[in-house]
N, C-alpha and C positions, 0 to 999 in steps of 0.2 A: 522345397524349392518353389513349388507353386504358391505357397503361402508368402514367401519372400517377394515373388513377382506381384502378388495382390497388394501387398503393403507399399511396394515401390510405385505401383500404378496409382494407388490412392493418394500418395504424397504428391505425385506429379499433377493430378487433377486439382488438389487443394491449392498448390502453388499457382496453377493457371487461373483459378477462380479469384485468388487474392490479387494477382497481377491485373486481371481485367477490371476489378473493382477500383484499383488504385489509379489506373491510367487516366480516366477522365479528370480526376482531381489534379493529377500532375500536369495534364495539358492545360487545364483552366488556370491553375496558379502560375504556370510558366508563362502563359500568355499575358497574365495580369502583371506579373512582377518584372518581366524582362530581365535585364542584366543584374538587378539587385535581388539575387536569389535568397539572401539572408532574411528578407522580409516576407518570404513566401509561406504558404501553408497555414498551419494553425496559429503561428506566432502573429501574423497580420490580423487574423480573425479575432484573436484574444485581445489585441491592442485596440480594437475598434471602440469599445465603451470609453476608454480613457481619451481617445482622440475626439469623440463626440462631445465629451464634457468640456473640452477647451474651446468649442465653437461658440461664439457670441452672436446672439440674434441682432440683425441690423436695426438701426434706429430709423423707422419709416416716418417721414414727415407728410402729413396730409396736404395735397396741393390746394391752392386757394379755390379752384373751381369745384372742389368736392366739399368745401366747408359750408355748413348751413347758412343761408342768407337771413338777414334780419327781416321779419315780416311785420308789416303794418296792416291792421285790419280796419275796415271802414263800413259804415252802413249808408244806404241811400235813402233819402227822404225827399218829399216834395212840399212846396208851399203854394197855396193859391190854386188857380185853375191851370191845369197842365194840358196843353194841346199837342206837345211833342210826343213822339213814341218813347215811352219810358223804358221799355225793354231794350230799344236801340241805344238809348242814353247810357244805361248800365253797361251794355256790352262794349260800346266804343270807349267809355271812360276807363273800363278795366284794361282794354287793349292799350290805351294811351299810357296808363300808369305803369304797365309792365313791359312796354316796348323797349327793345334793346338800345334804342337811341335816347331814352329818357332817364328818369330818376333811378331806374333799375340799374344803371351803371354804377350806382353807389353800393352795389351788392345788396339791394333790398328788393322786396317784392310786396305787392299790395293784394290783399284778399278781401273780397266783400263778405260780410257776415250779416246775419239777420237782426242782430241787436248788439248794443254795446259798441265795441270797436274803438280804435285809436282816434278816429275822427269821423265826422259826418259829412258826406257829399250830398249837397242839396240842389235839386233842380227847382228853381223858383220862378213864379210869375213875376214879371218886372215890377209891378206895383207892390209886391210883398217884400222885395229885397231890402228896402230901407228899414224894415221892421227888425232886422238883425242888429243894426246900429246906424242911426241917422247921420252920424258924423263920419262914418267910414264907407257906408254903402249908399248907392243911389239907384234910381229906377233905370238908369242908362247902362251901367256896366255890372260886371261880376265883382265879387269881393270875398274876403275871408275874415271871419270874426271868431276868435277863440278856437273851438274845435270844429266850427262850421266852415266848410269850403263851399261857397255859394255860387252857382252858375245861373246867370240871368237867362231866362228862357228866350227872350228876344235875341240876345247875342248868339245863343246856341242855334237858333233857327236861321239867323240871317247875317252872322258875323257883325262887322262894324264898317262904317263908311271909309275910314283910312285903309283898312285891310282890303276891302273890296276895290278901292281905287288903285291899289297896288297889284290888283289881279291875283290876290291870294285865294286859295280854294277854301271852301267851307270846311272840308275835312281837316285841313291844316289848321284852320282857326280853332276848331274844336280841340285838336291836340294841344295847341298853344294855350287856350284858356284853362284847360284842365291842368296842364303842367304849371302854368303861372300861379293859379290860386293854390294849388297843392304845394308849390314852392314856398309860398308864404307860410303855410302850416309847417313846412320843414325847417323854417327859420330864416328865410330870405326876405330882404327888403327890395324895393324897386331899384332897377339899374337903368342906365342910359346908353344910347348908341355909342359905340367906341370909335366910330369914324364912318364917313360916307361910303356906302357900298359894302360895308361889312355886314355880317349876319347879326341881327339884333340879339341881345341876351334874352332868354325866355322870360326873365324877370323885368324886362323893359315893358312899359305900358303900351304895347303895340296896338291895342284896340283904339287908343287915343291918337298916337302920333308915332310914326316909324322913325322920325328924326334923321332921315337920310339913309337909314339902314335897310337891309333886305329883311322881309318878314322871316321869322324863324320859329318853328313850333317846339324846338327841343333845347334843353339846357346846354350851354357851352361848356367846354372843359373847365373853364375858370369858375363855373357855377356848381361844380360837382362836390358839394359838401352839405352837411346838415347838422344843425345843433341838436338834433334828436338822436344822433348816433354816438 
């Protein structure tokens, strides 16, 4: 009789242990499955690999602002006797070329390098400028010849009479002359004023004559193209 009681007690303990072990699983699967009890428990777990195999990875398109920009490299050289601050010239030229209002709107950037480069930016004594091409360049203005973007030191230091007469700032003139001569290297020819009171195209010869336009150091929307891209 005592033996029977021990066996019965052991069975009861075992059943209770199994029940305790099963209850968390039942509660979890019941909460997850809700009314669709046929998908509960091991069946849903075993079906997981086949469900995952039917999932297709999304086609992610890289936004334009994450795409790498075209980079043009350039070296800086001097010609003749330079009295301007060369370090400042390099710094301001790089700021101009990469300014968000300038040619960088073509999704390009400009990087100064120590040698080689896509083009050469030259700060030149006025008397040395015609040496690049006597038919294209003069002692009075800046110019561009082949790979050379030449900035006349006199213009860099004092802008030009028409610009100054229109009360343009020296910093804006420096922006304009860098953008204008680099614009030639990018493939642009000269432009003219579109109408009295309008902003001048950056490729207009603003150093010589504003033609009724307002001085403007940055390329217009209509000028945002390059034959080098």
